C-alpha positions as MATLAB code, in Angstrom:
seq = 'MQVRIMNKFILLVSILTSLAFSSCLRKKQRTVITGRLMNCDGVSANVYGKVVAPQFVLFGHEIVLPFRTNQNGYFRVMYEGKHNFDEFYVDFFDAEPLYKVTGIEGQEKNIGDIYGVPFKTPLRIHLDVKNPYSQNDTLYISKPLGFYDSEWIKVPGPFESGMIGTFDDFRHVDIPMHTADIKLYGGYRSRVRYKVVTPEMEGISLTGTTFTLKPICSGEYTDVTLVIE';
ca = [
      26.524   63.348   88.837;
      25.948   63.272   85.075;
      25.611   67.070   85.017;
      28.964   67.427   86.822;
      30.684   65.104   84.325;
      29.131   66.988   81.419;
      30.329   70.330   82.829;
      33.876   68.975   83.169;
      33.749   67.691   79.595;
      32.542   71.053   78.301;
      35.325   72.825   80.230;
      37.947   70.471   78.773;
      36.679   71.007   75.239;
      36.694   74.771   75.823;
      40.325   74.698   76.997;
      41.468   72.581   74.038;
      39.535   74.762   71.610;
      41.100   77.886   73.131;
      44.586   76.388   72.766;
      43.910   75.456   69.155;
      42.506   78.943   68.414;
      45.467   80.708   70.025;
      47.816   78.523   68.000;
      46.022   79.540   64.816;
      46.391   83.227   65.716;
      50.112   82.919   66.437;
      52.294   84.316   63.683;
      54.640   82.080   61.754;
      58.270   82.326   62.768;
      61.559   80.780   61.744;
      63.358   78.646   64.337;
      66.883   77.280   63.808;
      68.209   74.504   66.073;
      71.894   73.605   66.031;
      74.206   71.364   68.010;
      77.086   68.926   67.781;
      77.075   65.186   68.455;
      80.136   63.927   70.305;
      81.516   60.680   71.643;
      84.440   59.956   73.958;
      86.776   59.547   70.967;
      85.793   62.832   69.304;
      82.983   63.909   67.000;
      80.250   61.663   65.585;
      80.177   62.351   61.857;
      77.469   61.392   59.342;
      74.983   60.255   61.973;
      71.253   60.461   61.303;
      68.966   61.929   63.913;
      65.935   64.111   64.396;
      64.470   66.913   66.440;
      60.980   66.102   67.700;
      58.591   68.661   69.180;
      55.163   67.788   70.625;
      52.313   70.108   69.652;
      49.860   70.829   72.444;
      46.946   71.686   70.188;
      43.671   69.964   69.370;
      44.317   66.977   67.076;
      47.925   68.126   66.680;
      50.798   65.892   65.684;
      54.416   66.052   66.717;
      56.831   67.988   64.530;
      59.738   65.897   63.239;
      62.819   67.578   61.749;
      65.365   65.020   60.461;
      69.062   65.795   60.088;
      72.454   64.260   59.459;
      75.600   65.399   61.256;
      78.428   66.705   59.069;
      82.080   65.666   59.137;
      82.598   67.734   62.293;
      79.569   66.335   64.102;
      77.438   69.458   63.710;
      73.761   69.402   62.799;
      71.262   72.109   61.902;
      67.516   72.070   61.345;
      65.177   74.905   60.439;
      61.459   75.219   61.029;
      59.019   77.822   59.729;
      55.647   77.800   61.447;
      53.742   78.693   64.581;
      55.359   76.306   67.054;
      57.683   78.016   69.555;
      59.948   75.043   70.432;
      60.033   75.849   74.136;
      60.462   72.107   74.624;
      61.732   69.493   72.206;
      63.624   66.217   72.034;
      66.686   65.050   70.120;
      67.401   61.447   69.242;
      69.760   59.466   67.042;
      69.767   56.048   65.390;
      65.924   55.902   65.608;
      66.290   55.323   69.350;
      64.216   56.608   72.227;
      64.571   60.381   72.789;
      68.068   60.900   74.173;
      67.815   64.547   75.177;
      64.962   66.697   76.427;
      65.765   70.332   75.634;
      64.125   73.193   77.527;
      64.985   76.712   78.604;
      66.643   77.967   75.390;
      65.001   81.254   74.485;
      64.803   82.932   71.103;
      64.586   81.566   67.575;
      68.285   80.630   67.354;
      68.594   77.610   69.663;
      72.101   76.212   70.043;
      72.105   73.044   72.134;
      75.906   72.848   72.193;
      77.762   69.545   72.492;
      75.681   66.484   73.292;
      76.863   62.904   73.642;
      75.553   59.602   72.443;
      74.127   57.377   75.177;
      75.269   55.108   76.787;
      78.701   56.462   77.725;
      81.233   55.515   80.402;
      81.141   57.397   83.687;
      83.831   56.393   86.219;
      82.535   56.213   89.788;
      83.917   56.093   93.321;
      81.245   54.399   95.399;
      80.936   55.018   99.140;
      78.602   53.576  101.767;
      76.801   55.518  104.477;
      75.739   52.717  106.776;
      72.797   53.220  109.115;
      72.142   49.482  109.387;
      75.165   47.151  109.064;
      73.019   44.022  108.538;
      74.843   40.698  109.037;
      77.255   38.300  107.395;
      74.263   36.549  105.815;
      73.284   39.636  103.815;
      74.622   40.965  100.522;
      74.550   44.383   98.886;
      73.829   44.184   95.147;
      74.780   47.208   93.009;
      73.570   47.230   89.413;
      76.354   48.136   86.970;
      74.934   48.921   83.498;
      76.971   47.704   80.536;
      74.466   49.016   77.977;
      70.763   49.753   77.616;
      69.773   46.109   78.000;
      72.770   44.564   79.722;
      74.110   44.866   83.263;
      75.944   42.935   85.926;
      75.926   42.929   89.727;
      78.607   44.232   92.052;
      78.242   42.146   95.213;
      79.381   43.373   98.631;
      79.016   40.924  101.543;
      77.731   42.086  104.924;
      78.084   43.268  107.568;
      78.583   46.697  105.981;
      80.771   49.575  107.096;
      80.744   53.221  106.101;
      83.495   54.223  103.682;
      84.582   53.742  100.087;
      84.055   50.275   98.642;
      85.968   50.862   95.413;
      86.479   52.676   92.115;
      84.724   51.491   88.978;
      85.881   52.638   85.537;
      83.285   50.833   83.443;
      79.972   52.134   84.762;
      77.803   53.430   81.948;
      75.147   56.102   81.972;
      71.969   54.688   80.418;
      69.181   56.906   81.777;
      67.292   58.745   79.034;
      66.141   61.256   78.133;
      68.888   63.454   79.520;
      67.617   66.893   80.519;
      69.562   69.935   79.356;
      67.925   71.900   82.202;
      70.088   69.868   84.622;
      73.121   71.895   83.536;
      71.644   75.079   85.009;
      70.009   73.381   87.989;
      72.843   71.096   89.108;
      75.932   72.062   87.109;
      75.863   68.823   85.116;
      73.686   65.999   83.853;
      72.071   63.724   86.408;
      72.540   59.981   86.632;
      71.499   57.190   88.978;
      72.943   54.115   90.687;
      70.494   51.362   91.632;
      71.093   48.912   94.453;
      69.480   46.592   96.994;
      70.357   44.612  100.092;
      69.309   40.977   99.868;
      68.746   39.010  103.050;
      67.639   35.376  103.428;
      64.204   36.652  104.431;
      63.922   39.263  101.654;
      64.904   37.601   98.381;
      62.428   39.623   96.312;
      63.315   43.105   97.588;
      63.112   45.774   94.904;
      65.913   48.101   93.837;
      66.326   51.516   95.366;
      68.620   54.173   93.982;
      70.563   57.367   94.497;
      70.725   60.235   92.024;
      73.859   62.307   91.514;
      75.433   64.895   89.207;
      77.905   63.613   86.642;
      81.335   65.071   86.108;
      81.866   66.459   82.572;
      81.080   63.678   80.109;
      84.117   61.734   78.829;
      86.468   63.783   81.051;
      87.691   60.650   82.833;
      87.020   62.313   86.198;
      85.568   60.149   88.944;
      82.181   61.020   90.385;
      81.745   60.282   94.090;
      78.479   58.484   94.823;
      77.209   57.588   98.296;
      74.755   54.746   98.877;
      72.782   54.901  102.092;
      72.274   51.505  103.733;
      69.252   51.588  106.039;
];
């Protein structure tokens, strides 16, 4: 048993050493990352942020490239070194990483327009009812008002399939947002969380449905269907 553990440890050290050695052999290169910070009223000027890239090397530290957006919301950072920036994060206001950026090839990486989070995302919410429950049961839908604030939309049972309403003040709060979603789904992904509470199941946990957002700040409604089982 001890020999097996020792062999695994030696293999792990060998892999990490190989990664560190290959990083040392990699030639230095110049990488330029650009983008523009937007909000639903226009551009976000003079905002501080940073690009953060993890380094997968032995005893490596993350690379942090600070910036400040200009009057038109644009930002630009430059890096000279051996890191390839295949994956990196962008955040603002010293918050949690807001965007995870992947899939941009080359040394000139233009992220394009990105938006501060949270932002409003109007929804049309529908029910697909497999189990109607009873008049004693209530559907609770979590409506985020910010990162740390939300309220409940309450729908009394029994439930029927169909649209339950339009909601203009839902906010997207899920971070980091993944730029790869644009290619995979045609837009960023978001999530609505909900639960059915019955007299016997007061402590039931939230479930959720994931969907693709309409263009951010377009004012277009996104149709979201909650399955009631």
